[in-house]
C-alpha distance (Angstrom), angle and dihedral (degrees) to the residues before:
residue distance angle dihedral
M1 . . .
Q2 3.80 . .
K3 3.79 91.1 .
S4 3.77 90.0 52.7
L5 3.79 91.2 49.3
I6 3.77 91.2 52.2
C7 3.77 94.9 45.6
S8 3.77 94.8 47.1
S9 3.78 91.0 48.1
M10 3.80 103.2 43.2
I11 3.74 87.0 114.1
L12 3.79 93.4 130.5
A13 3.77 105.9 53.9
L14 3.81 99.4 24.2
F15 3.75 93.8 -157.9
G16 3.81 93.5 159.7
C17 3.82 100.4 -92.2
G18 3.78 105.5 178.0
G19 3.79 94.2 -12.5
G20 3.75 140.6 93.8
S21 3.78 109.5 99.1
G22 3.76 144.2 -3.4
N23 3.76 133.7 61.2
A24 3.77 140.6 -108.6
N25 3.79 90.8 -72.0
T26 3.80 90.9 64.7
V27 3.81 92.7 57.5
P28 3.83 112.1 104.7
S29 3.78 110.4 -93.2
N30 3.78 124.8 -121.4
P31 3.80 114.6 -68.7
T32 3.78 117.2 -95.4
I33 3.78 111.3 -97.2
P34 3.84 109.0 -121.6
T35 3.79 118.7 -118.1
T36 3.80 93.0 -130.2
N37 3.80 125.2 62.5
V38 3.79 89.8 12.1
P39 3.83 109.5 -173.0
A40 3.77 119.9 -123.7
A41 3.79 118.5 -90.9
I42 3.78 122.2 -116.3
T43 3.81 111.4 -103.3
K44 3.77 130.5 -156.0
V45 3.78 119.4 -115.1
S46 3.81 99.0 -159.5
S47 3.82 144.9 -0.3
N48 3.79 129.4 -150.1
N49 3.80 133.2 169.2
G50 3.82 92.0 -11.1
F51 3.81 94.5 -50.0
D52 3.81 123.6 114.2
F53 3.79 122.2 -144.6
Y54 3.80 124.5 -150.1
G55 3.77 127.5 -172.8
D56 3.78 141.8 66.0
A57 3.81 111.8 -5.4
V58 3.82 91.3 -166.9
G59 3.77 126.3 22.5
K60 3.78 136.3 -153.5
V61 3.78 127.4 -138.0
G62 3.79 110.2 -101.3
Q63 3.81 94.7 13.6
N64 3.78 123.0 105.9
I65 3.83 115.8 -104.6
G66 3.79 125.0 -155.5
L67 3.81 129.3 -158.4
G68 3.80 127.0 179.7
I69 3.80 133.9 -175.4
H70 3.81 126.4 -145.6
H71 3.79 136.2 170.1
P72 3.82 115.0 -152.0
S73 3.81 94.8 -146.6
A74 3.83 99.2 42.4
A75 3.79 123.6 93.0
K76 3.79 87.7 -152.6
L77 3.79 142.6 -16.7
V78 3.80 123.5 -125.1
D79 3.81 137.6 -178.7
I80 3.80 89.8 34.1
K81 3.78 118.1 -179.4
W82 3.82 125.9 176.5
T83 3.80 120.0 -160.8
Q84 3.79 128.4 -176.6
T85 3.79 109.6 -129.3
S86 3.83 102.7 179.8
G87 3.78 143.7 0.1
P88 3.80 132.7 57.2
D89 3.80 110.4 -30.8
V90 3.80 118.6 -91.3
E91 3.80 128.8 -179.6
L92 3.80 113.9 -113.9
I93 3.78 99.9 -160.3
A94 3.82 95.6 177.9
D95 3.79 102.3 33.7
H96 3.83 92.1 150.9
T97 3.82 96.2 65.7
N98 3.82 138.4 81.3
V99 3.82 93.7 -109.6
I100 3.80 126.9 39.9
G101 3.79 130.7 -169.0
F102 3.81 129.1 -160.3
T103 3.80 140.2 159.8
P104 3.83 117.6 -132.4
D105 3.79 118.9 -146.4
L106 3.82 96.2 -167.4
I107 3.79 137.9 45.4
G108 3.79 116.7 -110.8
T109 3.79 146.3 90.6
Y110 3.79 116.5 -55.0
S111 3.81 121.6 -162.9
F112 3.80 129.4 -171.0
A113 3.79 137.2 -174.3
V114 3.78 120.9 -154.7
D115 3.80 128.8 -166.3
A116 3.81 123.5 -160.0
R117 3.77 143.3 155.7
M118 3.80 118.2 -127.1
C119 3.80 119.5 -135.9
S120 3.80 123.3 -157.4
S121 3.81 92.5 -152.6
V122 3.78 139.8 13.2
Q123 3.81 88.6 -91.1
D124 3.80 114.8 98.8
N125 3.80 91.7 -138.8
S126 3.83 88.9 66.9
C127 3.80 94.1 66.8
G128 3.78 122.5 114.5
S129 3.77 133.5 -151.1
L130 3.79 126.3 -58.6
S131 3.82 119.1 -75.5
S132 3.80 130.4 -174.7
A133 3.80 137.4 -145.2
N134 3.79 136.0 178.5
I135 3.80 136.4 -146.0
T136 3.81 134.9 -177.9
I137 3.80 128.3 -163.3
N138 3.79 133.7 179.4
V139 3.80 125.4 -128.8
D140 3.79 119.1 -156.5
N141 3.80 132.7 -173.2
Q142 3.79 97.7 -108.0
S143 3.78 112.4 145.2
A144 3.81 114.2 -99.8
N145 3.80 121.2 -166.0
A146 3.80 100.6 177.2
S147 3.80 136.1 37.0
I148 3.80 130.7 -174.2
R149 3.80 117.0 -138.1
L150 3.00 119.5 -117.1
D151 3.80 140.0 -3.4
H152 3.80 106.0 -154.0
T153 3.81 146.6 138.7
A154 3.81 126.8 -90.4
V155 3.78 134.0 -179.8
E156 3.81 122.5 -105.5
R157 3.82 110.3 -88.9
G158 3.80 89.3 14.8
R159 3.79 124.8 128.6
V160 3.82 117.1 -103.6
S161 3.80 133.1 -168.0
F162 3.80 133.9 -169.2
R163 3.80 130.8 -175.7
V164 3.80 127.4 -161.6
D165 3.81 114.5 -149.1
P166 3.81 126.8 -160.9
L167 3.80 117.8 -123.1
N168 3.81 132.4 -156.3
S169 3.83 93.7 33.6
K170 3.80 92.2 -63.1
T171 3.81 121.3 153.8
I172 3.81 118.9 -137.8
Q173 3.79 116.9 -127.0
S174 3.81 99.1 174.2
V175 3.81 142.0 -14.7
D176 3.81 129.3 -146.7
W177 3.81 116.2 -162.9
E178 3.82 124.6 -157.6
Q179 3.80 126.1 -171.8
A180 3.79 123.5 -147.4
I181 3.80 121.6 -149.1
G182 3.80 107.2 -95.3
I183 3.78 131.6 -139.2
N184 3.84 110.5 -56.8
S185 3.83 88.2 15.9
V186 3.82 94.2 -76.4
Q187 3.79 121.7 155.5
A188 3.79 135.4 -171.4
I189 3.81 119.8 -104.9
D190 3.82 137.4 -152.0
I191 3.80 90.7 33.2
E192 3.81 116.9 -174.1
E193 3.79 128.4 179.2
Q194 3.81 119.5 -152.6
E195 3.79 113.9 -179.7
N196 3.82 104.5 -67.4
R197 3.83 94.4 -8.8
L198 3.78 134.0 88.0
F199 3.81 125.0 -156.8
F200 3.80 126.6 -174.4
E201 3.78 145.9 144.1
A202 3.78 119.2 -103.9
P203 3.82 112.2 -119.9
V204 3.77 127.8 -112.1
V205 3.81 108.2 -95.4
S206 3.80 136.0 -169.7
Q207 3.80 91.8 -153.0
D208 3.80 135.2 12.1
S209 3.80 109.0 -67.0
I210 3.80 140.3 -178.3
L211 3.81 128.6 -136.7
K212 3.79 128.6 -161.2
F213 3.81 130.4 -154.2
T214 3.80 128.7 -175.4
A215 3.79 123.2 -154.2
T216 3.79 119.6 -157.0
V217 3.78 108.1 -162.7
T218 3.79 126.0 -160.4
F219 3.80 114.3 -161.0
S220 3.78 130.2 -151.7
D221 3.83 89.8 -103.4
N222 3.85 88.6 58.2
T223 3.80 93.7 -110.7
R224 3.80 120.4 129.3
A225 3.78 138.9 -144.1
T226 3.81 136.5 179.4
D227 3.78 135.8 -153.4
D228 3.80 135.5 176.3
V229 3.78 128.2 -138.1
Y230 3.80 131.6 -168.2
V231 3.79 131.9 -153.2
G232 3.78 124.7 -169.7
V233 3.80 115.5 -141.2
R234 3.80 114.3 -148.1
N235 3.78 119.9 -141.3
T236 3.77 103.9 -137.7
E237 3.77 145.5 171.9
I238 3.80 109.7 -104.8
D239 3.80 123.1 -175.1
D240 3.80 100.8 -152.3
A241 3.78 93.0 165.8
D242 3.80 99.9 54.7
G243 3.82 108.9 -1.8
Y244 3.78 109.2 121.6
F245 3.79 97.7 -137.9
P246 3.83 99.5 41.6
R247 3.81 95.1 39.0
Y248 3.77 103.0 41.6
S249 3.79 101.7 31.5
G250 3.79 105.3 19.8
N251 3.79 83.9 -125.8
I252 3.81 121.8 143.2
V253 3.79 108.5 -159.6
S254 3.78 129.9 -149.5
E255 3.80 119.0 -81.9
N256 3.81 91.7 -155.4
M257 3.81 95.2 80.8
F258 3.81 121.3 126.2
A259 3.78 138.8 168.9
Y260 3.81 107.5 -93.5
A261 3.80 91.1 -142.5
S262 3.80 102.8 49.9
D263 3.82 91.0 -171.5
S264 3.80 93.5 52.3
P265 3.82 114.6 127.1
Y266 3.81 85.4 -133.0
A267 3.82 97.3 46.9
T268 3.81 94.8 107.1
A269 3.81 93.2 45.0
V270 3.81 93.3 47.2
E271 3.80 91.0 50.8
R272 3.82 93.0 47.2
C273 3.79 106.1 35.9
V274 3.80 111.2 45.5
Y275 3.82 116.2 33.1
T276 3.80 121.5 20.1
N277 3.79 137.5 105.2
Q278 3.80 90.3 -113.8
I279 3.82 102.3 54.9
N280 3.79 106.5 123.5
R281 3.78 101.2 153.2
S282 3.76 137.6 43.7
C283 3.82 109.0 -110.7
D284 3.79 117.0 -121.1
F285 3.78 118.5 -108.0
S286 3.81 86.8 -116.0
E287 3.81 87.5 69.6
L288 3.81 99.4 35.5
P289 3.81 113.2 9.2
L290 3.76 127.7 -176.3
I291 3.79 109.0 -88.0
G292 3.81 87.7 -119.9
M293 3.80 90.3 59.0
Q294 3.81 88.5 62.5
T295 3.80 102.7 38.1
M296 3.79 138.0 0.1
T297 3.80 91.2 -154.8
P298 3.81 105.9 46.9
S299 3.77 120.1 -175.6
I300 3.79 124.0 -139.9
D301 3.81 87.8 -101.7
D302 3.81 89.7 55.0
I303 3.79 89.2 54.2
M304 3.80 94.8 45.3
D305 3.81 88.8 53.5
R306 3.82 86.3 69.5
V307 3.83 98.7 47.4
L308 3.82 121.3 114.5
V309 3.82 117.6 -171.1
S310 3.79 141.6 176.3
H311 3.84 91.9 -147.2
A312 3.79 128.8 26.5
W313 3.81 93.2 -128.7
M314 3.80 89.6 66.7
G315 3.78 91.3 61.2
D316 3.81 90.0 44.6
R317 3.79 91.0 55.4
F318 3.79 93.3 44.9
R319 3.79 90.9 53.3
Q320 3.80 90.3 46.6
Y321 3.80 89.6 51.8
L322 3.81 93.7 50.2
T323 3.82 90.4 46.5
D324 3.80 101.9 43.9
S325 3.79 106.9 26.0
A326 3.78 121.6 101.2
V327 3.81 87.7 -131.6
G328 3.81 94.4 51.9
P329 3.83 94.1 107.2
D330 3.82 90.1 52.4
M331 3.77 91.5 51.1
L332 3.81 92.9 51.0
R333 3.80 88.5 56.6
L334 3.79 95.7 43.1
L335 3.80 93.8 46.9
R336 3.79 88.6 63.6
G337 3.81 85.1 82.2
V338 3.84 95.8 64.8
T339 3.78 136.7 71.6
A340 3.80 95.3 -148.9
I341 3.80 145.8 -7.2
V342 3.81 117.0 -129.3
I343 3.83 119.3 -165.0
S344 3.78 116.0 179.0
Y345 3.79 139.7 162.3
E346 3.81 90.8 -124.0
V347 3.83 102.3 46.0
R348 3.80 105.5 112.8
P349 2.96 120.8 -176.3
S350 3.81 107.0 19.9
F351 3.79 116.1 -120.5
Y352 3.78 147.3 169.8
W353 3.81 120.5 -129.5
A354 3.79 122.6 -163.1
V355 3.83 90.7 -162.3
T356 3.81 90.3 73.7
G357 3.81 98.6 17.5
A358 3.83 89.3 -128.7
I359 3.80 134.8 123.1
Y360 3.81 119.1 -132.7
L361 3.80 115.0 -152.0
D362 3.80 130.1 -161.9
A363 3.81 105.6 -125.0
D364 3.81 89.5 -143.5
N365 3.80 85.9 85.2
F366 3.81 92.6 58.3
W367 3.81 109.3 48.4
L368 3.80 122.5 114.5
T369 3.82 104.2 168.9
P370 3.83 130.1 51.3
L371 3.80 90.4 -117.9
E372 3.80 91.5 54.6
R373 3.79 88.4 50.4
D374 3.82 90.2 50.4
T375 3.81 91.1 63.8
L376 3.82 92.8 61.9
N377 3.78 124.3 104.1
E378 3.81 106.4 -120.8
I379 3.78 97.7 -162.1
P380 3.82 107.2 139.2
D381 3.78 121.8 -107.2
Y382 3.80 102.0 -91.3
R383 3.83 89.8 -132.3
S384 3.79 94.7 59.6
G385 3.81 93.8 100.4
F386 3.79 95.5 49.3
G387 3.81 116.1 115.2
S388 3.80 94.4 18.5
E389 3.82 91.1 136.3
L390 3.80 93.8 57.0
Q391 3.82 119.1 103.2
F392 3.80 95.3 -136.8
I393 3.78 140.3 51.7
M394 3.80 129.6 -158.1
P395 3.83 108.3 -150.3
W396 3.80 120.5 -168.0
R397 3.79 135.2 -172.1
Y398 3.78 144.9 158.9
V399 3.80 117.6 -109.8
K400 3.79 131.9 -165.5
D401 3.80 125.3 -178.7
N402 3.81 88.8 -3.7
D403 3.79 93.5 -59.0
Y404 3.77 137.7 90.8
Y405 3.80 117.8 -69.3
P406 2.97 111.8 -122.4
L407 3.78 86.6 39.9
G408 3.79 102.4 -163.0
R409 3.79 126.8 86.1
Y410 3.80 116.0 -155.4
P411 3.82 114.7 -168.4
V412 3.79 108.1 -157.7
V413 3.80 94.0 -130.8
E414 3.82 92.3 58.1
R415 3.83 91.3 62.2
G416 3.79 92.7 -143.8
S417 3.80 127.0 165.7
R418 3.79 119.2 -123.5
N419 3.78 122.2 -125.1
F420 3.80 121.7 -124.4
A421 3.80 93.8 -113.8
D422 3.80 90.2 62.1
L423 3.80 91.8 43.7
E424 3.81 88.9 52.0
A425 3.80 91.2 50.7
D426 3.79 92.8 46.9
I427 3.80 94.7 49.3
S428 3.80 100.8 38.7
W429 3.80 100.4 65.0
L430 3.81 88.3 45.3
M431 3.79 92.9 50.5
Y432 3.80 94.6 45.9
H433 3.80 89.2 50.6
E434 3.81 98.0 46.9
L435 3.78 93.2 42.4
G436 3.78 88.9 48.8
H437 3.81 85.5 61.3
A438 3.80 93.3 46.3
N439 3.79 93.6 50.2
D440 3.80 90.1 45.3
F441 3.81 93.1 61.5
F442 3.80 94.7 34.3
P443 3.84 106.8 25.2
P444 3.81 122.3 -171.6
S445 3.80 91.1 -109.6
G446 3.80 90.7 66.4
W447 3.82 105.2 42.1
S448 3.80 96.3 93.5
S449 3.81 92.5 53.6
L450 3.81 97.7 50.5
S451 3.80 115.1 114.9
L452 3.79 118.8 -125.2
N453 3.80 87.2 -146.8
N454 3.82 92.4 64.5
S455 3.77 129.5 73.1
P456 3.83 124.9 -134.3
L457 3.82 89.1 -102.6
E458 3.81 93.9 49.6
T459 3.78 90.6 46.1
I460 3.79 97.4 50.2
N461 3.81 90.3 48.4
L462 3.79 94.2 54.8
P463 3.84 109.9 115.1
S464 3.80 89.9 -126.9
I465 3.82 93.9 56.4
N466 3.78 121.1 82.5
P467 3.81 128.4 163.1
D468 3.79 114.3 -111.8
S469 3.80 89.1 -122.7
D470 3.82 87.8 71.2
A471 3.79 89.1 57.8
L472 3.82 90.4 48.8
A473 3.81 89.8 53.7
R474 3.81 91.1 50.6
V475 3.79 97.5 45.9
Y476 3.83 100.6 33.5
P477 3.82 106.4 18.4
L478 3.78 125.7 -177.9
R479 3.79 104.5 -117.1
S480 3.79 108.8 -156.6
D481 3.80 113.2 95.4
E482 3.81 88.9 -178.0
M483 3.80 92.3 58.1
H484 3.80 91.0 47.7
K485 3.80 90.1 54.2
L486 3.81 93.1 45.6
A487 3.81 88.7 51.4
K488 3.81 89.8 54.7
V489 3.82 87.6 56.5
N490 3.79 95.7 44.7
F491 3.80 99.2 41.3
G492 3.80 105.0 18.4
G493 3.78 100.9 40.8
D494 3.81 97.0 -118.6
T495 3.80 113.8 163.1
A496 3.80 110.8 -99.1
T497 3.79 116.9 -120.2
T498 3.80 121.0 -134.4
G499 3.79 89.5 -102.9
Q500 3.80 91.8 51.9
K501 3.80 91.5 48.4
N502 3.80 88.2 53.8
T503 3.82 94.7 48.3
T504 3.81 108.2 117.8
A505 3.79 131.8 -153.4
D506 3.81 88.4 -105.0
D507 3.81 89.9 54.0
V508 3.79 91.2 50.9
T509 3.80 90.9 48.8
D510 3.81 89.7 55.5
L511 3.81 90.4 50.4
F512 3.81 97.8 42.7
L513 3.80 104.8 43.2
P514 3.83 98.8 62.5
D515 3.80 91.9 46.3
L516 3.81 131.0 84.3
S517 3.80 101.7 -117.4
T518 3.81 128.7 119.8
G519 3.80 92.8 -153.6
F520 3.78 149.1 -13.3
Y521 3.81 95.1 -87.0
N522 3.81 91.4 59.9
Y523 3.80 88.0 73.3
Y524 3.80 94.5 57.7
T525 3.82 96.0 77.9
T526 3.78 137.4 -17.6
R527 3.82 86.6 -113.7
E528 3.82 92.5 59.6
D529 3.80 91.6 45.2
Y530 3.80 90.4 55.0
A531 3.81 96.9 45.3
T532 3.81 93.7 44.9
L533 3.81 93.2 52.9
F534 3.79 89.9 53.3
E535 3.81 93.8 44.3
K536 3.81 95.7 52.8
F537 3.81 94.2 46.1
M538 3.79 92.8 50.3
M539 3.80 95.1 45.2
K540 3.79 90.5 56.8
Y541 3.79 95.6 40.3
R542 3.80 98.3 47.1
L543 3.82 104.6 26.0
D544 3.82 102.1 22.4
A545 3.81 88.4 -123.9
D546 3.78 114.3 157.0
S547 3.80 117.9 -143.2
D548 3.81 119.7 -138.0
I549 3.79 128.2 -162.1
A550 3.80 126.8 176.3
I551 3.78 142.7 171.7
V552 3.80 112.8 -131.6
S553 3.78 130.3 178.9
D554 3.78 113.5 -118.2
N555 3.79 91.9 -162.6
D556 3.83 119.2 91.4
N557 3.80 92.3 -25.6
P558 3.83 106.6 122.0
D559 3.82 94.1 163.3
Y560 3.82 92.9 50.6
N561 3.78 96.1 -123.2
V562 3.80 111.6 -167.2
T563 3.80 120.4 -115.5
W564 3.81 90.2 -170.2
G565 3.78 134.3 -15.2
Q566 3.77 142.1 167.1
R567 3.78 140.4 -167.7
N568 3.82 120.7 -137.9
R569 3.79 94.9 1.7
F570 3.82 88.5 165.3
N571 3.82 88.2 76.7
D572 3.80 95.6 53.6
P573 3.86 106.8 127.3
A574 3.80 89.9 -120.5
L575 3.83 91.0 58.0
Q576 3.79 100.5 38.7
D577 3.81 96.6 92.1
R578 3.82 90.4 53.3
V579 3.79 90.9 51.1
V580 3.82 95.0 48.3
F581 3.80 90.4 46.9
T582 3.81 89.7 56.6
V583 3.81 101.2 39.9
N584 3.81 93.3 47.6
R585 3.80 90.1 57.4
V586 3.79 99.1 42.0
L587 3.81 98.2 42.8
P588 3.83 109.8 14.7
E589 3.82 91.6 170.6
I590 3.81 91.0 80.6
D591 3.83 129.1 63.7
A592 3.79 100.3 -121.7
A593 3.80 97.0 -177.0
A594 3.81 93.7 50.8
I595 3.79 91.2 47.7
Q596 3.77 91.6 46.9
A597 3.79 90.5 60.0
T598 3.82 90.1 58.9
L599 3.80 95.8 51.1
P600 3.81 122.0 94.4
A601 3.77 124.2 -96.6
P602 3.80 116.9 -109.5
Q603 3.82 119.1 -86.1
L604 3.77 125.0 -146.3
M605 3.77 120.0 -130.4
T606 3.80 121.3 -127.5
A607 3.79 106.7 -92.9
G608 3.79 111.5 -132.8
A609 3.82 93.5 25.6
T610 3.78 118.2 106.4
W611 3.78 123.7 -93.4
F612 3.81 87.3 -114.0
D613 3.81 95.9 49.1
N614 3.81 87.4 53.5
L615 3.78 91.7 66.3
T616 3.80 86.1 94.2
L617 3.81 112.1 48.2
G618 3.78 129.3 -162.9
S619 3.80 129.7 15.8
A620 3.81 92.2 -24.1
A621 3.81 92.9 61.9
K622 3.80 115.2 127.2
S623 3.75 130.1 -175.4
A624 3.77 119.1 -118.8
N625 3.81 85.8 -131.2
H626 3.80 88.6 68.6
L627 3.79 94.2 55.5
P628 3.80 118.9 106.4
K629 3.78 110.1 -79.2
G630 3.79 94.9 -104.9
Q631 3.82 91.5 53.9
R632 3.79 99.7 47.6
R633 3.77 117.0 119.2
T634 3.78 112.7 -114.1
Q635 3.79 123.1 -142.5
A636 3.80 89.6 -109.1
Q637 3.80 91.0 52.4
M638 3.80 90.9 47.9
R639 3.79 91.7 50.9
E640 3.78 91.9 49.9
Q641 3.80 93.0 47.3
I642 3.79 94.5 47.1
R643 3.80 88.0 49.7
Q644 3.80 88.2 58.2
D645 3.79 92.9 43.7
I646 3.79 93.5 55.3
R647 3.79 90.6 50.3
I648 3.76 113.6 139.9
P649 3.80 110.6 -108.3
T650 3.77 123.0 -118.5
S651 3.78 116.4 -80.5
H652 3.74 150.3 -136.7
K653 3.79 113.7 -126.5
D654 3.80 113.2 -127.9
S655 3.78 117.9 -168.2
D656 3.75 140.7 -176.9
L657 3.80 83.6 -120.2
L658 3.81 84.7 76.0
T659 3.77 88.3 69.4
N660 3.78 97.9 171.8
K661 3.78 98.4 35.4
K662 3.80 106.1 60.1
């Protein structure tokens, strides 16, 4: 499955993995179902007004319930809307999709109405008028010890994830997953089990379908529990031959996207021009201009008019962030450099793409409630295995008041809600980074001269147009060729040479210290160097968040002792000119040089101390080993935290569509 993960996620480089020509009919068909040990077929639980319902016939309090709608004569359903008509209130977080999931807190009878339009083909112009159907289920108080999160709808050939959670303070020992035969005998492919999670690819379908999986959970006390989960599979139009996402990245995107502001004058353009399986041209600025081409002082409503989401809560959280965050005014200015903002459950990692002029944001940065978190696709970042043969790691983090920023830790199993301060911290570095990219390709100095008759792609490929990051690389270049090549291994997946495999943390320290970089990722591309400089400056200036970088041996170093590390390296005198160069171009409204003089000088970490002990620098530093016994960091906790701290930062998406700007 690893190959499939990589192909479906090559959304950054777009080097043609799995694409080039053909159409949906050339995709391998569903595997033949064996004649022995044939799994059970999914069965409907109710029918009404010509529609069939699939899902849980009876529910349990505290356990997730799934319901799906299907019409046997329709190629697909559109304009779906679920409404609860009776019973204790439940939150329908994806009420615009074929399959919904919810968790009842009370026993009782729950009734729902669903509206939909039936389409005779995959073409939207084949869809008829709105029809309605109703379904009722009963929820009893039977004890439930496991619950799968979350019944939902995916697109054919799209990647899907499920997670089974223990209930009632149980601890999972093992999970066995079983797939039922779906509607029209379809089955998922490329199935992979990882602990309590399931990953797979939705099958190719000729009409909307529904799949069912059952998880049998064995707990540490040797008791067992089961739960079922349902996923709708959308029949969709996919342009494999020319569609940008399918052809250049092998990525099939969600069909459940919609403009957050339905009354926006740009709603149709946002839905058509930035994130579909049919996009095969870059829309002209006359249809979808940069926000800065329309107004230099956009309001929050102006921004929300350009937001495209897979779930309404994502737009709610984005508006809340722009309204309540201390950095909201910055973001209103920086968002002038984009055509649209896409937030989706399946975007991973986040990226900016000059071909559309839009930013694409991983919704994992935006959730506040456990239910919102449940809607996210948990497929790992396809780059997470890159660089595994290297002998060093370079963890990074943001720190505030000598502790992690964001501060909170939210284990999924604990079902906790996140506070706004942590949401703000999680979103802000991402936004500064992505908008650094956007304002690199389309800087404020050039907005007034852009032609409405050109598209973002045509504009960026004009000989007279060059991203400011190219100028940064000419005037203040990073010097180490070795670090550039190591970054291609660690972030791009290049095969490590013998010499690179033998490069030690001490070797990397000797290469990194004399250079002008704030981190390892800066070496990957000039675009990442530019955006990262801006991000780190703004996080300290606006949110007083310190940025840490370290070099740590990954060879016989279980405590993650630091070979070298530094806080706020971006403000080292040797790097200050590079930072001012970048900030002045991305956000000319602020005086970068004057601000720089007020920011603290870099601080060195204590070499030989652990990455975690170096949270507190200077005379106040304390070892985690000296904490009270109940607060000491275990090896397992250290491994999990270091895994997060070596996460690969968000990315710009280069493409061979940018023919002159590679």
